[in-house]
C-alpha positions, 0 to 999 in steps of 0.5 A: 505500554500497549503496542499499536498495530498496522495492517496493509491489505491488497485485496481491492476488487479495483486492483488489476492484479499485476506488479508488486506493491512495496511497503516501508515503515519509518524508512525500513523495508517492511512488506512486498505485497502481491494481489490478495496478500496482507501484512500485519505488524506491531509498532511503538505508539507515536509518529510513523511514516508509511511509504508505499510504491509500485515502482512507478507511483509513490505515496506517503502516509504520516500516522499518529498511532495511539497505544492499542490502536489498530489501523488498516490501509488498503492498497491497489494497483489500478488502471488509469487513463491510457493504461489499456491503450498503451497495453494494447499498443506496447504490451505495457501500461502505467499502473496507478496506486490507490492508498486508503486508510480505513479507520 
């Protein structure tokens, strides 16, 4: 049976380019991405869980992958309401996580 593939990319122009994004597949650590990085791997076809976080915000995707399917996920740390205000006052601010599955 042909394996499925997954690619997680962190190259969005919306990304604020700070802090790592950590990706786990099926409850196992898989990749830590800084801005501009991409990780690709092969999986057995079937049900999989992708868990992504930036140490503040966590997102989970449940995927059903067919044999030979290659799914692409784009992640980004993005600024939200209050991020720049807190950054100016405290030197740190919350970063939100954007996760998009591109078929």
